[in-house]
TINU-523254 format. One record per residue (C-alpha): residue number from 1; x, y, z. Coordinates in steps of 0.2 Angstrom, whole numbers, plus 5000, padded with zeros to 4 digits. Example, Ala and Ser with C-alpha at 12.3 -4.5 7.8 and 13.67 -1.06 7.14 Angstrom:
{1; {5062; 4978; 5039}}
{2; {5068; 4995; 5036}}
***
This chain:
{1; {5033; 4923; 4992}}
{2; {5027; 4933; 4977}}
{3; {5008; 4930; 4982}}
{4; {5011; 4934; 5000}}
{5; {5021; 4950; 4995}}
{6; {5006; 4955; 4983}}
{7; {4993; 4952; 4997}}
{8; {5004; 4964; 5008}}
{9; {5005; 4977; 4996}}
{10; {4986; 4978; 4993}}
{11; {4976; 4994; 4994}}
{12; {4962; 4984; 5003}}
{13; {4975; 4977; 5016}}
{14; {4984; 4993; 5017}}
{15; {4968; 5003; 5020}}
{16; {4963; 4991; 5034}}
{17; {4980; 4993; 5041}}
{18; {4976; 5013; 5041}}
{19; {4961; 5010; 5048}}
{20; {4967; 5000; 5064}}
{21; {4980; 5013; 5066}}
{22; {4968; 5026; 5066}}
{23; {4957; 5017; 5078}}
{24; {4970; 5014; 5090}}
{25; {4976; 5033; 5088}}
{26; {4959; 5038; 5094}}
{27; {4959; 5026; 5110}}
{28; {4975; 5032; 5114}}
{29; {4971; 5051; 5113}}
{30; {4981; 5058; 5097}}
{31; {4977; 5074; 5091}}
{32; {4964; 5074; 5077}}
{33; {4976; 5085; 5066}}
{34; {4990; 5072; 5070}}
{35; {4977; 5057; 5065}}
{36; {4973; 5064; 5049}}
{37; {4991; 5070; 5043}}
{38; {4994; 5053; 5046}}
{39; {4979; 5044; 5037}}
{40; {4985; 5055; 5024}}
{41; {5002; 5050; 5023}}
{42; {4997; 5033; 5022}}
{43; {4985; 5034; 5009}}
{44; {4998; 5043; 4998}}
{45; {5012; 5030; 5002}}
{46; {5000; 5016; 4998}}
{47; {4995; 5022; 4982}}
{48; {5013; 5027; 4976}}
{49; {5019; 5009; 4981}}
{50; {5004; 5002; 4972}}
{51; {5009; 5010; 4956}}
{52; {5026; 5005; 4958}}
{53; {5024; 4988; 4961}}
{54; {5010; 4986; 4948}}
{55; {5021; 4993; 4935}}
{56; {5036; 4982; 4939}}
{57; {5025; 4967; 4937}}
{58; {5019; 4973; 4920}}
{59; {5037; 4979; 4915}}
{60; {5044; 4961; 4920}}
{61; {5030; 4952; 4911}}
{62; {5035; 4962; 4895}}
{63; {5053; 4957; 4896}}
{64; {5048; 4939; 4899}}
{65; {5037; 4939; 4884}}
{66; {5051; 4946; 4872}}
{67; {5063; 4932; 4878}}
{68; {5050; 4920; 4871}}
{69; {5050; 4927; 4854}}
***
């Protein structure tokens, strides 16, 4: 399960998802300004989520290493 969540929050997957969403928005005639705004928001959220997840894993590993001593 942990590996699955890691794949869902990977930057590559989120970039691909943003690309699909952008493509679909263009197909359905959404305004270019709206598409740019949404793509920017997705990029920002993806960066923040990736940072939080990676820092959480580093902290969890540090706590686990401290218990072994």
